[in-house]
N, C-alpha and C positions, 0 to 999 in steps of 0.2 A: 441456276448457276450459284455454286457455293464459293464464298470468299472468306478469307481469314486474314487477320492482321499480320504484318511482317515488319520486322525491325528495319529501320532505314540504314543500318550498318550491316555490311555483308562481307563474305569472303569467297565469292564465286566468280569465276571468269568464264565467259562464253567464247569458245574458240571456233564456232561454226562447224564446217565440215571436218575440221581437224579432230573433232571429238571421236570420230570413227577410227582415227589413227592412233590417238593417245590411249584409249582404254585398254587395248591389248598390251600396251607397254607398262600397265600397272598403275595409271593415274586414277585417282579417286574422283568419281563423278557424283554430284549431288543435285537434288531439286530438278531432275530432268523432266518431271511431270508437272512442273509449275511454270506459268507464264504471267506476265503483267497484263492487266486489263485496263483499257483506257476508253474514254468517250470521244466525242467529236469525230465520229466516223460516219461515212455514207456507204451503203452497200453497192458494190460493183460486181455483178455476176455472182460467182461463188466466193468472192473475197470482199474485203472492205478497204476503203481509202480514208486516211484521216485528212481533215481540212482544218485542223486546230487553230493555226494562225488566223484564218479567215473568220472562224467562229468567234474567237476572242475579240478580234477587231469589231465585228458586228455588235457584240455585246457591249463593248466599251464605248463605241462612238455612235451607236444608233439605239433605238428602242426595241431591238430584237429580244425576244423572250423564248424560253424553252418550256413547252407545255406537253401535257399527257393527252390521252384520248378524251378525257373529260373537259379539256380546254383550260386546265389549271396549271400553273407554275409548280415546279417540284423542287427547286434548289436556287440558291444564289448563283446565277449563271456565270459570274466572274470569280467564284470561289475556288476552293482547291480541287484538284483532280480527284482525290480520294472521295470527297463528299459528292462530287458529280457522279462518279461511278456507282457509289452506293444508291443515290437517288434514281439513277437510270435503271439499275438492276431491280428495283422494286416497282418501277412505274409502268412496265410494259412498253408499248410503242410511244415514242416521244418525237416532237417536231420543233424545229426553230421556226417561229412566226416572224416574217420579215415584210416590210413594205418594199416598194420598187427600188428606192435608193439603196436600202440595205442589201437587197438581193443582188443588184448590179455590182455593188462593191465586193460582195462575197464571191460571186461567180467570176468576175473578171480577174481577181487576185488569184483564185484557185486555178484558173486557166493559165495565167501567167507563170505560176509555179509548177505547172504541168501535172497537177493532181487529177485533172480531168480535161477534156478537150472541149472546144466550142461545139463540135459535132455531138458530143455526149450531152452537153447542156440542151441543145435543141431537141435531141431525141427524148430526153427526160421530160422536157416541157411539153412535148407532143403527147407523151403517154399520160401526163397530167395526173400523177399519183397512182397510176394503175400498174406501173412497172416495178422492178426490183428496187431501183433507185427512185424514191418518191420525191419529185419536184412538183408538188401540186400548186395550182394558182387559180385565182378567181378575182373578179372585180369587187367582191365584197367578202366579209368574214363569213357570211352564211354560205356563199358559194364555194369558197375554198375548203371549209370544213366538210361540205357535202362530198368533195372529191375523195376524202380519205375516211369518211365515217366518223368524224369527231363531233362532239357535242357543241353545236353552234351557240346555244345560249350560254354555256359555260365559258366558251372562248370570249364572247362579247363582254361578259362580266369581268373577266380577267383583263381584257383590253382596256376597259374603262378604269378599272382599279389601277392598273399600271400607269395610265395616263395621269391619274390624280397624284400618284407617287412622284411622277416627273415634275408636276407643277409645284410640289411641296419640297422636291429634292431629297426625299427620304422614302425607303422601302421598309415598311414595318413588318412584312412577311419574312423576308430572308436577309435583309441588311445589305442589299446590293447598292452600290453607289450609282444613283439614278441621275442621268444628265438630260436625256431627251425621251420623248415618247414616240411610238409609231405614228405615221401619218393617218389622218382621219379619212383620207381618200385612197382607194385601191389603185392598182391591183395589190393583192396580198399573196404571199407565198408560204407554203408549209414544206420545209425540207426535212425529211426524216433523219434522225440521228441514231446511230447504233453503237453498242459496246463492241470493242474489237480487241482481238489479241494484239498486244503491242511488241513487247520483247520478252525473251525467255529469262527465267531465273536460273535455269540449269547450266551446268558447265563443270569445269575442273575446279576442284577445291584448292584454295591456296591459304598460306598462313599470313601473319601480320607483316612479313617482309616481302609479300607478293611472290612467294616461292611455291611452285606446284607441289602438292602432296601426293604420295603413293597411297594405295589402299591400305597399307600398313599404318599410315599416319606419319611416316617419315618423309623428309624432303626428297624430292626427286631431282637429280642433276642432269636428267636426260633432255629436258626441254624447259622453255620459259613460257609463261602465259602470254596470250596475244588476243587481239580483236577487242570487242567492247566488254566492259566490266559490269555484267548485267546486274548482279545484286547491288554492288556499290552505287551504281548510277540509277538504275531503274527503280529500285526499291525506295530511294530517297525521293523519287518523283511521284510514284504512284501509291506507295505504302500499302500495296495489296498483293495478293497472289491468288491464283485459282488453278485448281488441278486441271490439266489439259483434257482429262477424261470426263469432266463434268459439264 
């Protein structure tokens, strides 16, 4: 997956289905092959679902950490979206490691927000890491890593290291504000996180006065921009773009 920097300032409007109507009228469309990529996603069938608020709450109020298949942390979990996306794009499969209290808080909030259902949760727990949506669990770190093929020794070292960071109140690896550690007692959960297409950068081009431009570069008086301002908003959040064909 190739990514390239994008300015936080933009001049693109995304008008959704209306794009198929305005292009024949002479509107200039730009960045139609580019979309924003974000982390904090779980796979659901052929699509993905973000649970970002739940992930951030888990990181900020519990000892939840994000690890790769070697059992190592890859980023400051409470840092910027751009750094998270960069780290995840290089790491391969990544998982949130949670204890029971963190997992219960994460799932109950996600269910309440209708990101997934209680039935979904039970099905994914039953599959125990073997399905499309990986909600692996085990009574010990060794057991839960075995469910997904993660390096158990690597995760145990990371677990102990992060516990020492919590005791000192400092994270020398990534600079995360450390408040608490994961519980010494299981069960433990590994919830796989994936990169996901978030919002499009493509749409109708506008000028500094928010006026739609024609293909000739002149202002069009035929219509006004509407819907979400993808480049102006999304670029300031993710600072990334990826070609939809990559």
